[in-house]
C-alpha positions as CSV (number, residue, x, y, z in Angstrom):
1,M,-37.5,58.6,33.5
2,R,-35.2,55.5,32.9
3,N,-32.5,57.7,31.5
4,Y,-32.9,60.5,33.8
5,S,-32.6,58.4,36.9
6,R,-30.1,56.7,35.8
7,L,-28.0,60.3,34.7
8,V,-28.5,61.6,38.4
9,R,-26.9,57.9,39.9
10,E,-24.2,58.3,37.4
11,I,-23.3,61.8,38.2
12,F,-23.2,61.1,41.7
13,S,-21.2,58.2,41.3
14,F,-18.8,60.5,39.4
15,F,-18.8,63.5,42.2
16,P,-20.2,61.7,45.8
17,V,-19.0,64.9,47.7
18,K,-19.6,67.7,45.2
19,M,-22.9,67.0,43.5
20,P,-24.8,66.5,47.4
21,L,-23.0,70.0,48.2
22,A,-24.5,71.5,45.0
23,V,-27.4,70.1,45.4
24,A,-28.0,71.6,49.3
25,L,-26.7,75.0,47.7
26,I,-29.1,75.1,44.5
27,L,-32.1,73.9,47.5
28,S,-30.9,76.8,50.1
29,C,-30.2,79.6,47.5
30,A,-33.9,78.8,46.5
31,A,-35.7,78.8,49.6
32,I,-33.5,82.0,50.6
33,N,-35.0,83.7,47.3
34,T,-39.1,83.1,48.8
35,L,-38.0,85.2,51.9
36,P,-38.3,88.5,50.7
37,S,-42.4,87.9,51.3
38,V,-42.2,87.0,54.6
39,F,-39.8,90.2,55.7
40,I,-42.0,92.8,53.4
41,Q,-45.4,91.3,55.1
42,K,-43.6,91.9,58.7
43,I,-42.7,95.5,57.5
44,I,-46.0,96.4,56.1
45,A,-47.7,95.2,59.3
46,L,-45.5,97.1,61.6
47,I,-46.1,100.2,59.7
48,E,-49.9,99.7,59.2
49,L,-50.6,98.3,62.5
50,S,-48.3,99.9,65.2
51,T,-49.5,102.9,67.1
52,L,-45.7,104.1,67.6
53,T,-44.3,106.6,65.3
54,W,-41.6,106.1,62.7
55,P,-38.8,107.1,64.7
56,E,-40.1,104.2,67.2
57,I,-40.2,101.6,65.1
58,Q,-37.2,102.6,62.7
59,R,-35.2,100.4,64.7
60,D,-37.0,97.2,64.0
61,V,-37.4,97.9,59.9
62,V,-33.7,98.6,59.6
63,R,-33.0,95.7,61.7
64,L,-35.4,93.3,59.6
65,L,-34.1,94.5,56.3
66,V,-30.0,94.2,57.7
67,I,-31.8,90.2,58.3
68,L,-32.7,90.3,54.7
69,A,-29.6,91.6,53.4
70,G,-27.8,89.3,54.8
71,F,-29.9,86.2,53.6
72,Y,-29.3,87.6,50.4
73,A,-25.3,87.7,50.7
74,L,-25.6,84.0,52.2
75,S,-28.0,83.5,48.8
76,L,-25.2,85.3,46.6
77,S,-22.3,83.3,48.1
78,G,-23.8,80.0,47.1
79,T,-24.9,80.9,44.2
80,L,-21.1,81.3,43.1
81,I,-19.8,78.1,45.0
82,T,-22.9,76.8,42.3
83,G,-21.4,78.1,39.5
84,Y,-18.3,76.8,39.8
85,L,-19.3,73.6,41.3
86,G,-21.8,73.3,38.4
87,A,-18.8,74.1,35.5
88,E,-17.1,71.4,37.2
89,I,-19.5,68.9,37.7
90,T,-21.4,69.3,33.9
91,Q,-17.6,69.5,32.2
92,G,-16.4,66.1,34.6
93,V,-19.9,64.4,33.7
94,L,-19.2,65.1,29.7
95,M,-15.5,63.9,29.8
96,R,-16.3,60.5,31.5
97,L,-19.4,60.1,29.3
98,R,-17.4,60.4,26.3
99,K,-15.0,58.5,27.7
100,K,-17.7,55.4,28.2
101,M,-18.7,56.0,24.7
102,F,-15.4,55.8,23.3
103,D,-14.5,52.4,25.5
104,R,-17.7,50.6,24.7
105,M,-16.8,51.5,20.8
106,Q,-13.6,49.6,20.8
107,N,-15.2,46.8,21.8
108,L,-18.3,46.6,19.8
109,P,-18.4,43.8,16.9
110,L,-18.3,44.9,13.2
111,K,-21.5,44.4,12.7
112,F,-22.8,46.9,14.9
113,F,-20.4,49.6,12.7
114,D,-22.6,47.9,9.7
115,A,-25.7,48.8,10.8
116,Q,-25.3,52.7,12.0
117,P,-23.9,55.7,9.9
118,H,-21.0,56.8,11.2
119,G,-22.0,59.9,11.0
120,D,-24.8,59.5,13.2
121,I,-22.3,57.8,15.9
122,M,-20.3,60.8,15.5
123,S,-23.5,62.8,16.6
124,R,-23.6,61.1,19.7
125,Y,-20.1,62.6,20.8
126,T,-21.3,66.0,19.5
127,N,-25.0,67.1,19.1
128,D,-26.2,64.6,21.9
129,V,-23.5,65.4,24.5
130,D,-24.3,69.3,23.8
131,S,-27.7,68.7,24.5
132,L,-26.6,66.9,27.5
133,R,-24.6,69.7,28.9
134,Q,-27.5,72.1,28.4
135,M,-29.7,69.9,30.3
136,I,-26.9,69.5,33.2
137,S,-25.6,73.2,33.3
138,Q,-29.3,74.7,32.9
139,G,-32.3,72.7,32.7
140,I,-31.8,70.7,35.7
141,P,-30.2,73.3,38.2
142,Q,-33.0,75.7,37.2
143,M,-35.8,72.8,37.4
144,F,-35.2,72.6,40.4
145,T,-34.7,75.6,41.6
146,A,-37.8,77.1,40.2
147,L,-39.5,73.6,42.0
148,I,-38.5,74.1,45.2
149,T,-39.1,78.0,45.2
150,V,-42.8,76.8,44.5
151,I,-43.2,74.3,46.9
152,A,-41.9,77.0,49.5
153,V,-44.1,80.0,48.4
154,L,-46.9,77.8,48.3
155,C,-46.4,77.1,52.1
156,I,-45.8,81.0,52.4
157,M,-49.2,81.5,51.1
158,L,-51.2,78.7,53.1
159,Y,-49.3,80.2,56.3
160,F,-50.6,83.8,55.1
161,S,-54.2,83.2,53.4
162,L,-56.2,79.9,52.2
163,W,-58.7,82.2,50.0
164,L,-55.9,84.0,48.3
165,T,-54.1,80.6,48.1
166,L,-57.3,79.0,46.0
167,V,-57.6,82.0,43.7
168,T,-53.8,81.9,42.9
169,L,-54.1,77.6,42.3
170,T,-57.1,78.5,39.7
171,G,-54.6,80.2,37.6
172,I,-51.7,77.7,38.0
173,I,-54.0,75.0,37.2
174,A,-54.7,76.5,34.0
175,M,-51.0,77.4,33.2
176,M,-50.1,73.2,33.9
177,T,-52.7,72.6,31.4
178,V,-51.4,74.4,28.9
179,T,-47.9,73.1,29.8
180,K,-49.0,69.8,29.3
181,K,-50.9,70.0,26.1
182,V,-48.3,72.1,24.1
183,G,-45.3,71.1,26.2
184,G,-45.7,67.6,25.5
185,R,-46.2,68.0,21.9
186,S,-42.9,69.9,21.6
187,A,-41.2,67.3,23.5
188,R,-42.1,64.7,20.7
189,N,-40.9,67.0,18.7
190,F,-37.2,67.8,20.1
191,R,-37.1,64.0,20.3
192,A,-37.6,63.9,17.0
193,Q,-35.1,66.4,16.0
194,Q,-32.4,65.1,18.0
195,K,-32.4,61.6,15.4
196,N,-33.3,63.6,12.7
197,T,-29.9,65.5,13.3
198,G,-27.9,62.3,13.4
199,L,-29.4,61.1,10.2
200,L,-28.4,64.2,8.4
201,E,-24.7,64.6,9.8
202,G,-24.6,60.7,9.1
203,F,-25.7,61.9,5.5
204,A,-22.8,64.4,5.9
205,E,-20.3,62.7,6.6
206,E,-20.5,59.9,3.9
207,M,-20.6,62.3,1.2
208,M,-17.6,64.0,2.7
209,T,-15.9,60.4,2.6
210,G,-17.4,59.9,-0.9
211,Q,-16.9,63.5,-2.6
212,K,-14.7,62.1,-5.2
213,V,-16.9,59.8,-6.4
214,V,-20.1,62.2,-6.5
215,K,-18.1,64.3,-8.6
216,V,-16.6,61.7,-10.8
217,F,-20.2,60.4,-11.7
218,C,-21.6,64.1,-12.0
219,R,-24.1,63.0,-8.7
220,E,-24.0,66.8,-7.0
221,N,-27.7,67.8,-8.0
222,E,-29.3,64.2,-6.7
223,S,-27.1,64.7,-3.5
224,I,-27.8,67.9,-2.9
225,D,-31.8,66.4,-3.3
226,D,-30.9,63.9,-0.8
227,F,-29.5,66.4,1.5
228,E,-32.6,68.9,1.3
229,K,-34.9,65.8,2.0
230,L,-33.3,64.7,5.3
231,N,-32.7,68.9,6.0
232,M,-36.6,69.4,5.4
233,Q,-37.0,66.4,8.1
234,L,-35.0,68.0,10.6
235,F,-36.5,71.5,9.6
236,T,-39.9,70.2,10.2
237,E,-39.6,68.6,13.4
238,A,-37.2,71.4,14.8
239,E,-39.4,74.2,13.4
240,K,-42.6,72.3,15.3
241,A,-40.6,71.8,18.5
242,N,-38.9,75.4,19.0
243,R,-42.4,77.2,17.9
244,R,-44.1,75.2,20.8
245,A,-41.5,76.1,23.0
246,N,-41.6,79.6,22.0
247,T,-45.1,79.9,22.1
248,L,-45.3,78.6,25.6
249,G,-43.3,81.2,27.2
250,P,-45.3,84.3,26.2
251,I,-48.6,82.3,26.8
252,L,-47.7,81.5,30.5
253,N,-46.5,85.0,31.3
254,N,-50.1,86.3,30.5
255,I,-51.6,84.1,32.1
256,G,-49.7,85.0,35.1
257,N,-50.2,88.6,34.2
258,I,-53.7,88.2,34.1
259,L,-53.4,85.6,37.6
260,Y,-51.7,89.0,39.2
261,V,-54.9,91.2,38.5
262,V,-57.3,88.7,39.6
263,T,-55.2,88.2,43.1
264,A,-55.4,92.0,43.2
265,L,-59.0,92.2,42.7
266,A,-59.4,89.1,45.0
267,G,-57.3,90.6,48.0
268,G,-59.4,93.8,47.9
269,V,-62.5,92.3,47.5
270,L,-61.6,90.1,51.1
271,I,-60.2,93.6,52.8
272,L,-63.4,95.6,51.6
273,S,-66.1,92.8,52.8
274,G,-64.4,92.1,55.9
275,V,-64.4,88.3,55.5
276,R,-62.4,86.0,58.1
277,N,-58.8,85.4,56.8
278,V,-58.2,81.5,57.4
279,S,-54.9,80.9,57.7
280,F,-52.1,79.0,59.7
281,S,-50.7,82.8,60.5
282,G,-54.4,83.6,62.3
283,L,-53.4,87.4,60.6
284,P,-56.2,89.2,59.6
285,M,-57.0,89.9,56.0
286,S,-54.9,93.3,55.5
287,I,-52.8,95.5,53.3
288,S,-49.8,93.5,54.9
289,V,-51.1,90.0,53.8
290,A,-52.4,91.4,50.2
291,I,-49.5,93.3,49.1
292,P,-46.8,90.5,49.9
293,F,-49.5,87.8,48.5
294,L,-48.9,89.8,45.1
295,N,-45.4,89.1,45.4
296,M,-46.0,86.2,45.9
297,T,-48.4,85.2,43.0
298,K,-46.0,86.7,40.7
299,Q,-43.0,84.5,42.2
300,F,-44.8,81.4,42.1
301,A,-46.5,82.4,38.4
302,M,-42.6,82.9,37.1
303,N,-41.7,79.7,38.3
304,I,-44.3,77.9,37.1
305,N,-43.2,79.2,33.8
306,Q,-39.5,78.7,34.8
307,L,-40.6,75.3,35.2
308,S,-42.3,74.9,31.8
309,M,-39.3,76.2,29.9
310,Q,-37.1,74.0,31.3
311,L,-38.9,70.9,30.2
312,N,-38.0,71.6,26.4
313,A,-34.0,71.7,27.3
314,I,-34.9,68.4,29.9
315,V,-36.7,66.7,27.1
316,S,-34.2,67.3,24.7
317,G,-31.3,66.6,26.8
318,L,-32.8,63.2,28.1
319,A,-32.9,62.4,23.9
320,G,-29.6,63.0,23.5
321,T,-29.1,60.9,26.7
322,G,-31.1,58.1,25.2
323,R,-28.8,57.8,22.7
324,I,-25.7,58.0,24.4
325,F,-26.4,55.3,26.9
326,A,-27.4,53.5,23.9
327,L,-23.8,53.4,23.0
328,I,-22.6,52.6,26.0
329,D,-25.2,49.6,26.4
330,A,-25.0,48.5,22.8
331,Q,-24.1,44.3,23.3
332,P,-19.6,44.4,23.3
333,E,-17.9,41.5,21.9
334,D,-16.9,39.0,23.9
335,D,-13.3,37.5,23.8
336,G,-14.4,34.2,22.7
337,G,-13.2,31.4,24.6
338,T,-10.6,31.1,27.5
339,L,-7.4,29.4,25.5
340,T,-4.7,31.2,24.6
341,L,-2.0,30.7,21.9
342,D,1.8,30.6,22.6
343,D,4.8,31.5,20.7
344,S,5.0,27.7,19.1
345,A,1.6,28.4,17.0
346,R,2.1,26.6,14.0
347,G,-0.5,29.0,12.2
348,S,-2.6,25.2,10.5
349,I,-6.5,26.4,9.5
350,E,-8.9,24.4,8.8
351,L,-12.3,25.5,7.6
352,S,-15.1,22.0,8.2
353,H,-18.5,22.5,6.5
354,V,-18.9,26.1,7.5
355,N,-21.9,28.3,6.6
356,F,-22.8,32.0,7.2
357,S,-25.2,34.6,6.2
358,Y,-24.9,38.3,7.3
359,G,-28.7,38.8,7.6
360,E,-31.8,36.0,7.8
361,G,-32.3,34.1,4.9
362,V,-29.2,35.0,2.9
363,E,-26.3,32.5,2.8
364,V,-22.9,33.7,1.5
365,L,-20.8,30.6,2.5
366,H,-22.1,26.9,1.8
367,D,-20.5,24.1,3.0
368,I,-17.0,25.6,2.8
369,T,-14.5,22.8,3.5
370,L,-10.8,23.5,3.4
371,T,-7.3,23.3,5.0
372,A,-4.2,25.3,5.0
373,K,-1.3,23.5,6.1
374,P,1.6,25.6,8.1
375,G,3.7,27.6,5.3
376,Q,0.9,26.6,2.5
377,K,-0.3,29.7,0.4
378,T,-3.6,29.4,-0.1
379,A,-5.6,31.4,-2.8
380,L,-9.1,32.5,-3.4
381,V,-10.5,33.4,-6.6
382,G,-13.9,34.2,-7.8
383,S,-16.2,36.6,-8.9
384,T,-16.9,39.3,-6.6
385,G,-19.5,38.2,-4.1
386,A,-18.5,34.6,-4.2
387,G,-17.7,34.5,-0.3
388,K,-13.6,35.2,-0.8
389,T,-13.7,38.3,1.6
390,T,-16.3,36.6,4.3
391,I,-14.1,33.5,4.5
392,A,-11.2,36.1,5.4
393,N,-13.6,37.8,7.7
394,L,-14.6,34.4,9.8
395,I,-10.6,33.3,10.1
396,P,-10.1,36.0,12.7
397,R,-14.1,35.9,14.3
398,F,-15.1,39.5,13.3
399,Y,-18.0,37.2,12.4
400,D,-18.8,34.2,13.7
401,V,-19.9,31.3,11.7
402,G,-23.6,29.9,11.4
403,A,-22.7,26.5,11.2
404,G,-19.4,24.2,10.8
405,K,-16.4,25.1,12.7
406,I,-13.2,26.9,12.0
407,F,-10.1,25.4,13.6
408,Y,-6.5,26.8,14.8
409,D,-3.7,24.8,15.1
410,G,-6.7,21.8,16.0
411,I,-8.3,24.3,18.1
412,N,-11.7,25.1,17.4
413,I,-11.1,29.2,17.3
414,Q,-14.3,29.5,19.3
415,D,-12.3,28.4,22.3
416,I,-9.3,31.0,21.7
417,T,-9.9,34.6,22.6
418,K,-10.2,37.1,19.7
419,S,-7.3,39.1,21.2
420,S,-5.0,35.8,21.0
421,L,-6.2,34.9,17.8
422,R,-5.6,38.0,16.3
423,K,-2.7,38.7,17.4
424,N,-1.6,35.6,15.7
425,L,-3.0,36.9,12.2
426,G,-2.1,39.4,10.0
427,I,-4.5,41.2,7.8
428,V,-4.1,43.4,4.8
429,L,-7.3,44.5,3.7
430,Q,-8.8,46.4,0.2
431,D,-9.4,49.4,2.4
432,T,-6.7,51.2,3.3
433,S,-6.6,52.9,6.8
434,L,-3.8,54.9,7.9
435,F,-4.1,57.2,10.9
436,T,-3.3,60.8,11.9
437,G,0.8,60.5,12.6
438,T,4.1,59.6,11.1
439,V,4.6,56.7,8.4
440,L,6.7,55.5,11.0
441,E,3.9,55.5,13.9
442,N,1.3,54.1,11.3
443,I,3.9,51.5,10.6
444,R,4.4,50.4,14.4
445,Y,0.7,50.1,14.8
446,G,1.5,46.4,13.7
447,K,3.3,46.3,16.6
448,L,3.5,48.9,19.3
449,D,6.9,48.2,20.8
450,A,8.7,47.6,17.2
451,T,11.6,49.3,16.9
452,D,12.5,51.9,14.1
453,D,14.8,49.9,12.5
454,E,12.2,47.1,12.9
455,C,9.6,49.1,10.8
456,R,11.8,50.2,8.3
457,E,12.8,46.6,7.7
458,A,9.2,45.8,7.4
459,A,9.1,48.8,4.9
460,K,12.2,47.4,2.6
461,L,9.9,44.1,3.0
462,A,7.1,45.2,1.6
463,G,8.7,47.7,-1.0
464,A,7.7,50.8,0.7
465,D,11.1,52.1,2.0
466,E,11.9,53.6,-1.3
467,F,8.8,56.1,-1.7
468,I,9.0,56.6,1.5
469,S,12.6,58.1,1.5
470,R,11.3,60.6,-1.1
471,L,8.6,62.2,1.2
472,P,9.7,65.4,2.5
473,E,10.4,64.3,6.0
474,G,11.0,60.8,5.2
475,Y,9.6,58.4,7.5
476,N,9.0,61.5,9.9
477,T,6.1,62.6,7.6
478,M,3.2,63.5,9.1
479,L,0.1,62.0,7.5
480,T,-3.4,63.3,7.8
481,G,-6.8,62.4,6.7
482,N,-6.2,58.7,5.9
483,G,-3.1,59.4,4.0
484,A,-4.6,61.9,2.0
485,N,-1.1,63.5,0.5
486,L,-0.2,59.9,-0.9
487,S,-1.2,57.7,-3.9
488,Q,-3.8,55.1,-2.6
489,G,-0.9,52.6,-3.7
490,Q,1.4,54.2,-1.8
491,R,-1.4,53.9,1.4
492,Q,-1.4,50.1,0.3
493,L,2.4,49.7,0.6
494,I,2.2,51.7,4.5
495,T,-0.6,48.7,5.7
496,I,1.3,45.8,4.2
497,A,4.3,47.1,6.0
498,R,2.3,47.5,9.3
499,A,0.8,43.8,8.9
500,A,4.7,42.8,7.8
501,V,6.1,44.3,11.5
502,A,3.8,42.4,13.6
503,N,5.1,39.2,11.9
504,P,2.4,36.7,12.2
505,V,2.2,33.2,11.7
506,V,-0.8,33.9,9.7
507,M,-1.1,36.1,7.1
508,I,-4.4,36.9,5.1
509,L,-3.9,39.1,1.8
510,D,-7.7,40.6,0.7
511,E,-6.9,42.2,-2.9
512,A,-3.4,43.5,-0.8
513,T,-2.2,44.4,-4.4
514,S,-5.4,46.0,-6.0
515,S,-4.6,49.3,-5.6
516,I,-0.8,49.1,-7.1
517,D,-0.1,49.6,-10.6
518,T,1.5,47.0,-12.6
519,R,5.4,47.8,-11.9
520,T,4.5,48.7,-8.8
521,E,3.4,45.3,-8.3
522,A,6.4,43.1,-9.6
523,Q,8.5,44.4,-6.9
524,V,5.7,44.3,-3.9
525,Q,5.3,40.7,-5.3
526,R,8.7,40.5,-4.4
527,G,9.0,41.6,-1.1
528,M,5.6,39.7,-0.6
529,N,7.3,36.4,-1.1
530,A,10.0,37.1,1.3
531,L,7.2,38.5,3.9
532,M,5.5,34.9,2.8
533,K,8.3,32.5,3.4
534,G,7.1,29.7,6.6
535,R,3.9,31.4,6.8
536,T,0.5,30.1,6.1
537,V,-1.2,32.7,4.1
538,F,-4.3,33.1,2.4
539,V,-4.1,35.4,-0.9
540,I,-7.4,36.9,-2.2
541,A,-7.0,38.7,-5.8
542,H,-8.5,39.5,-8.8
543,R,-5.4,39.6,-10.8
544,L,-4.5,35.6,-11.2
545,S,-1.2,36.3,-12.1
546,T,-0.9,36.9,-8.7
547,V,-1.5,33.1,-7.2
548,R,0.0,31.3,-9.7
549,N,2.5,30.2,-7.5
550,S,0.2,29.4,-4.6
551,D,0.2,25.9,-3.2
552,L,-3.5,25.2,-3.5
553,I,-6.1,27.5,-4.9
554,L,-9.6,27.3,-4.7
555,V,-12.4,28.6,-6.9
556,M,-15.9,30.1,-5.8
557,E,-19.1,31.0,-6.9
558,H,-22.0,32.1,-4.8
559,G,-20.7,30.9,-2.1
560,E,-19.1,27.5,-2.6
561,I,-15.9,25.9,-3.9
562,I,-16.5,24.5,-7.1
563,E,-12.7,24.0,-8.2
564,R,-9.5,23.2,-6.3
565,G,-6.0,22.6,-7.1
566,T,-2.5,23.9,-8.3
567,H,-2.1,26.3,-10.8
568,D,-1.3,23.3,-13.5
569,E,-3.5,21.1,-12.1
570,L,-6.7,23.5,-12.4
571,M,-5.4,24.8,-16.0
572,S,-5.1,21.2,-17.0
573,R,-8.9,20.3,-16.8
574,Q,-10.1,23.7,-18.4
575,G,-12.7,24.3,-16.1
576,R,-13.8,27.7,-14.6
577,Y,-10.3,28.6,-13.7
578,Y,-8.7,27.8,-16.9
579,K,-11.7,30.3,-18.4
580,L,-10.9,32.8,-15.5
581,Y,-7.0,32.8,-16.5
582,T,-7.1,32.7,-20.5
583,G,-9.8,35.4,-20.4
584,A,-12.9,33.2,-21.8
585,F,-14.8,34.5,-19.0
586,E,-13.7,37.5,-17.3
587,L,-14.4,38.4,-13.3
588,S,-17.3,40.4,-12.5
C-alpha cells in the first residue's frame, strides 16, 4: 500500500486540477449508473399500486423515463471527458516517471550498475511501465467505479429492504472469501512474474551483447539451456498467476447467478408469506420492490466480480511500480566535497597508503603509495587482476578508497566535487563506448562546446583522421550499435580523440592501445606522445614496449607495488619487470 499511496500522491502532484476532475467524474458516473433501479421501482410501483388507467399515468411514466435518459446523457458526457483526461493523465504520469528514472540513473554510482543486470534495468522502462499503464488507465478507474457502485447499490438495497439485502450479503461474503483465497495467491505469482520477466530480459540483453563470444566458443546450446531455465521460471509463475486470475472470474460469475436465483426465491417467499418489510423507505414487500432488487443484486455481484478482476491488474501494476520507485529511490552518487578546481590546476596526483576492496573481505589494493608529478608519465604494469585498473577507477572517484588518501594538487579528492575532479581528468578505458550519432558528435562528447576544427585536430592528434576521412561521409558518418560498422581499433581511436578534445590536465589511459594492431599502434603512439606532452599521464598497458619512455614504471602484483623505477633502472635490477620484458615471465 505504500507504493500505491505514493503513486496517488505523484499523480495528484503531476495533475493537481485534472486528476481531481477525473476522480469527480468517475464517482459521478458510477453513482448515476445505480439510478435505473430506483426509477424502475418507481415506474413499477406507479403501475402496480395505481388505481388510474394507463392514459392517466402515462405522463408520469414518460417523465420518469425522460429524467432517467437525462442522467444517462450526463453519464455519457462524463465518460467521454473521463476517457480524454484518463489518456492524458496516464501518458503524462508515465512520461514523468520515465524521466525521473533516467535522471536518477544518470546520478547513480558505478557500483549500482555492477550489481544490476542491464536488461533488468531496461525492463523497468518497458515491462514495468506497461504494467503501471494498465493499472492507471484501466485497473484503478474500474476499481473505483466498481467500489462506488457497490456502496451506492448497497445503500439503495437497504433503503428498499433489509431482508433481501441480508440475502444478497450472504452471497457477497462467499464471493469475497473466494477472492481472498484465489486472488491472494495470484497476487504473489504476479509479483514473481514481474521479477522473472526482468531476469529473462537481462539474460537476453547479455546474450545479444555477447553473441560473438557465444558463437566463437560454440556455446549456443548452453545459452539455450540457460534461457530455457529462466523462461520456464517465468512460465511457471505467469501460468499460476493467470490460471488463478482466469478461474476467479467464472467462479464469481456463477456465484452471482446463484445469488440472483436465491434472491428471486427469497423475494417471492417474502411476498407470498406476507412478511413485514423492514426498510428505510417504508414500502411494503411487493413486486415493485422485488424486481428492482433483482437488478440491483445482479449489478452488485457484477461489480464485486469487477473489483476482484481488477485486483490482478493492480497487483501487477504495483509490483512494477515498486521496481520503478526502487530505481528512482536508489542512493545517488553524491558530488563529494565542496571545492572546485580552477584553470590553474597543475595535475599532481598522490596516493598515500591506499587500501581498497570491491566486496567484504576481498582486498584488491593494499598500502598503495605513489606520486605523479605534473607532466610526468607513470606506467602501471603487472598481471591481470594486479589492481592497475582499480587505481584508474579510484583517481576519478568512480569508487572511494577504503583507507588512505588520494590528493590532486595537494587537495584530498574527497574534498573536491566529483564533477570538478572529472572535468580535469581525461580517461580512455579498455572498453569502447560510442553513441548513436555522427563521428564528429562522438568526438565532441568529450567537450560539448568544441568546434568542428577542434574535433578534427583531436582526431589528427590521436591518429584517427586518416581512417575517418575514408569513411563514406567522413566525420558526418552515422555510427550505430556502439560503432558496429567500425573495427575495434577504429572505435578505440575515436575514444582517444574524444579524450584529446577535452584537453585535460591529467590523462588516464587504461589499455588504450590494446585493440590496435602493431602498425597502427606506432602511428597512434606518435599522436599519444604529442597528446601526453605537458600532462600528468597514467598508462596501464600489457605491451611493455609502449611504456619504455615512462618517467616512472610501477610493477604491481596482488594489489601491491613490488617494483618501481624507470625502464633502465628496472632492467638493471633483473627483477620481475626484467622477466616480464624479456619474456622470462609472461603476463596472464
